[in-house]
C-alpha positions in Angstrom: -12.9 19.2 0.6 -10.5 21.0 2.0 -7.9 23.4 0.7 -5.2 20.7 0.9 -6.8 18.4 -0.8 -8.1 20.3 -4.0 -4.7 21.4 -4.5 -4.1 18.4 -7.0 -8.0 17.9 -8.4 -7.4 19.7 -11.8 -5.3 16.4 -13.0 -7.5 13.9 -12.4 -11.1 13.1 -13.5 -13.6 12.5 -10.5 -16.2 10.4 -10.1 -19.1 9.4 -7.5 -19.1 5.9 -6.2 -22.1 4.9 -8.2 -20.4 6.5 -11.6 -17.5 4.2 -10.9 -19.2 1.4 -9.9 -20.5 1.8 -13.6 -17.0 1.0 -14.7 -17.2 -2.8 -13.6 -19.0 -3.1 -16.8 -19.6 -7.3 -16.9 -16.4 -7.9 -14.6 -17.9 -10.9 -12.0 -17.3 -11.4 -8.7 -15.6 -14.3 -7.6 -14.4 -13.2 -4.2 -16.9 -14.9 -1.8 -17.4 -13.7 2.4 -15.3 -16.5 3.7 -12.7 -14.9 1.2 -13.0 -11.3 2.3 -12.9 -12.3 5.8 -9.2 -13.5 5.6 -8.0 -10.2 4.0 -9.5 -7.6 6.4 -7.2 -6.0 8.3 -8.1 -5.1 12.5 -10.6 -2.5 12.7 -10.6 -2.4 8.4 -14.1 -3.3 7.6 -14.5 -4.4 3.6 -17.7 -5.6 2.4 -18.6 -7.3 -0.9 -20.9 -4.3 -1.7 -17.8 -2.2 -1.5 -15.3 -4.9 -3.3 -17.7 -4.8 -6.4 -18.4 -0.6 -6.5 -14.7 0.2 -5.9 -12.3 -2.6 -6.6 -13.9 -4.6 -9.6 -13.7 -1.2 -11.5 -10.4 -0.7 -10.7 -9.3 -4.2 -11.6 -10.8 -4.3 -14.6 -8.7 -1.1 -15.3 -5.4 -2.5 -14.3 -6.3 -5.6 -17.0 -6.5 -3.5 -19.3 -3.3 -1.7 -18.4 -1.5 -5.0 -18.3 -2.5 -5.9 -21.1 -1.6 -3.4 -22.9 1.8 -3.4 -21.7 2.3 -6.7 -22.7 1.2 -5.7 -26.0 4.1 -3.4 -26.0 6.6 -5.2 -24.7 5.5 -7.7 -27.7 5.8 -5.1 -30.4 9.8 -4.0 -28.4 10.8 -7.6 -28.2 9.7 -8.1 -32.1 11.4 -5.7 -33.5 14.5 -6.2 -31.4 14.4 -10.3 -32.6 14.7 -11.6 -28.7 12.2 -13.9 -27.2 9.0 -12.4 -26.2 9.2 -12.2 -21.8 7.1 -9.5 -20.5 8.2 -7.9 -17.2 5.9 -8.2 -14.2 4.0 -5.1 -14.0 4.4 -3.1 -10.6 1.3 -2.1 -8.9 2.5 0.5 -6.0 -0.3 1.2 -3.5 0.3 4.4 -1.0 -0.9 6.3 1.7 -1.6 7.1 5.4 -1.0 4.5 8.7 -4.3 3.3 9.4 -5.8 4.2 6.6 -6.1 0.3 4.8 -3.4 -0.2 2.7 -2.6 -3.0 3.8 -6.4 -5.0 3.3 -6.7 -2.8 0.2 -3.7 -4.5 -1.1 -4.7 -8.1 -0.2 -8.3 -7.6 -2.0 -6.2 -6.4 -5.2 -4.2 -9.3 -4.8 -7.1 -11.7 -4.3 -8.9 -10.1 -7.4 -6.3 -9.9 -9.9 -5.4 -13.3 -9.4 -9.1 -14.2 -10.7 -8.5 -12.7 -13.7 -9.1 -15.1 -16.8 -5.2 -16.0 -17.7 -4.6 -16.8 -13.5 -1.9 -14.6 -13.3 0.8 -14.7 -10.4 0.6 -11.9 -7.9 3.4 -11.1 -5.3 2.8 -8.2 -2.7 5.5 -7.0 -0.6 5.2 -4.4 1.8 8.2 -1.8 2.4 8.3 -2.7 5.9 10.4 -4.6 5.5 12.8 -2.3 4.2 13.2 -0.7 7.1 16.7 -0.1 8.3 16.8 -2.6 11.7 15.9 -0.7 15.3 19.3 -1.1 16.5 20.7 0.8 13.4 17.6 3.4 13.7 19.1 4.0 17.6 22.5 4.0 16.5 21.3 7.0 14.0 19.5 8.4 16.4 16.1 8.1 13.5 13.3 5.5 16.2 11.1 8.2 16.8 11.3 9.0 12.5 10.2 5.1 12.0 8.3 5.2 8.6 9.7 8.3 7.2 11.8 8.1 4.2 15.3 8.5 5.9 13.9 5.3 7.9 14.5 2.7 5.0 17.0 1.3 3.3 16.6 2.7 0.0 19.8 1.2 -1.6 18.3 -2.7 -0.8 15.0 -1.3 -1.9 15.7 -0.3 -5.1 18.0 -3.4 -6.1 14.7 -5.5 -4.9 13.0 -3.5 -7.7 15.5 -3.0 -10.5 15.8 -7.4 -9.9 12.0 -7.6 -9.7 11.3 -5.3 -13.3 14.6 -7.5 -14.8 12.9 -10.7 -14.7 15.3 -12.4 -11.9 13.8 -15.7 -10.8 13.9 -15.7 -7.3 14.2 -11.9 -5.5 14.2 -11.7 -2.0 13.0 -9.1 0.7 13.7 -9.1 4.2 10.8 -9.7 6.5 9.0 -7.3 8.8 7.3 -8.3 12.6 4.6 -6.2 13.8 4.6 -7.9 17.2 8.4 -6.9 17.4 8.3 -3.7 15.5 11.5 -4.5 14.0 13.4 -7.1 11.2 13.2 -10.4 11.8 16.8 -11.2 11.2 18.0 -14.2 9.1 14.2 -14.5 7.9 13.2 -13.4 4.0 10.2 -13.1 1.7 10.9 -14.7 -1.7 9.6 -13.3 -4.9 9.4 -15.5 -7.9 8.9 -13.8 -11.2 5.6 -12.7 -10.9 3.0 -11.6 -13.6 2.5 -8.6 -11.1 3.2 -7.1 -7.8 2.1 -5.1 -5.7 4.3 -3.1 -3.3 2.8 -1.3 -0.6 3.9 1.3 1.9 3.7 4.9 3.2 6.2 6.2 1.0 6.5 4.1 -2.2 5.9 7.6 -4.3 8.5 9.5 -2.3 10.9 11.0 -4.8 14.4 11.3 -2.8 18.0 13.1 -4.3 19.3 10.3 -6.3 19.6 9.1 -10.1 16.9 6.1 -9.5 13.8 6.2 -7.0 11.3 3.5 -6.5 8.6 4.9 -8.8 11.0 4.7 -11.8 10.0 1.1 -11.8 6.2 1.3 -11.3 3.6 0.7 -14.0 0.7 1.9 -12.1 0.1 3.5 -8.8 -3.4 4.0 -6.0 -2.9 6.4 -3.2 -5.9 5.7 -0.5 -6.7 8.5 0.7 -9.0 10.3 3.2 -9.8 13.2 5.9 -7.0 13.6 8.7 -9.5 13.6 11.2 -10.9 10.3 10.2 -7.4 8.6 10.0 -7.0 10.0 13.4 -9.9 8.3 14.5 -9.2 4.7 12.9 -5.7 5.3 14.3 -6.4 5.2 17.8 -9.5 2.7 17.7 -6.7 0.7 16.2 -4.4 1.1 18.6 -7.0 1.1 21.9 -7.8 -2.8 20.3 -4.3 -3.7 19.7 -3.6 -2.6 23.3 -6.3 -4.9 24.6 -4.8 -7.8 22.3 -1.2 -7.8 20.6 0.0 -5.5 23.4 -0.6 -7.8 25.9 1.7 -10.1 24.1 5.8 -10.1 26.7 6.9 -10.3 23.0 5.1 -6.9 21.3 7.4 -4.2 21.2 4.7 -2.4 23.0 4.3 -4.7 25.8 4.8 -1.8 27.9 1.3 -0.1 27.3 -0.5 -3.3 28.2 -1.8 -2.3 31.6 -3.1 1.6 30.9 -6.6 2.3 31.2 -8.5 3.7 28.2 -8.0 7.2 28.9 -4.0 6.8 29.1 -4.0 4.4 26.7 -6.2 7.2 24.4 -3.6 9.8 25.4 -0.6 7.2 24.4 -2.1 6.6 20.8 -2.8 10.3 20.2 0.6 11.3 21.1 2.2 8.7 18.6 -0.1 10.2 16.3 0.7 13.7 16.3 4.6 13.6 17.2 4.9 11.0 14.6 2.7 9.9 12.4 0.8 13.1 11.9 3.9 14.8 10.9 5.1 12.1 8.6 1.8 12.4 6.6 1.6 15.7 6.0 5.7 16.2 5.3 6.2 12.9 3.1 3.0 11.3 2.5 0.5 13.5 1.1 2.7 15.4 -0.9 2.9 11.8 -3.2 -0.5 12.1 -3.7 -0.7 14.0 -6.9 2.1 11.4 -8.6 -0.4 8.4 -8.2 -2.7 7.3 -11.2 -6.0 6.2 -8.7 -6.6 8.4 -6.0 -9.7 5.9 -3.5 -11.4 8.7 -1.1 -12.7 7.7 1.9 -15.4 8.2 3.9 -15.7 8.4 7.9 -16.9 4.6 7.6 -13.8 3.2 5.7 -15.7 3.0 2.1 -14.6 4.7 -0.5 -17.1 7.4 -2.0 -15.2 9.0 -4.5 -12.8 8.1 -7.1 -9.8 9.9 -8.7 -8.1 9.0 -12.1 -5.4 10.5 -13.4 -5.8 12.4 -16.6 -2.4 14.0 -17.3 
């Protein structure tokens, strides 16, 4: 365990994978392999064993937290003499580029939707709240894309506030990973979910404003791994995309399409070193101590250790 990793461990109870897996209790595994295959991202393997050992105990913990939050809301509503209306429960998912946030969020969404009361679960990523490329270029921030200053934080806060207030339909911008930009005129409509999963690099970031995104979160998960492993995953994904998605003329990274493997690896390594690693050090990793749960991945992308915040 690295020095940087051990700084915030005292606030957490650490569980080895077998110990965490036992906390699943009798939570049933309702996902099939065919369901899981549709939820995996490129180069992010997740097995049914991983779901059983890691996701199901977390799903059970979340279910208990949601029930407790609803009970508290009923108490407050009864005290105030108003109709009972539980606000959406918001779960934040944070972590580095290429660490597996998107797959994790989709699998978690599928599991929560299969709870006995079949809650309505929405998933929104922070990519849609990035400023459009034109605005980033104008501000000289294209090389800082994914850093806190590249997001429309006011719009993000308005979105979260509206969802938490129980508004019937709240719109979020849509981001295209092919175009590497916001899709003009396209929105995702969130219609009063029971649970909202809000996933992104810097969702736990604090800024010098009166209100921050995490003010609206009820629970938070940080997906963690050694930097060397994340770099390997990023480069492997970059090489896969260079041979597939980057070949499309619509891709923002189309100019990489004809690079040989050595040149493509060098290009990916430069992006990792100059942008993603800097963002991880400066902005993403420092937010880890704010997470309720930290999932520590091994080199094989499987979670080997779970930290549960105690204080």
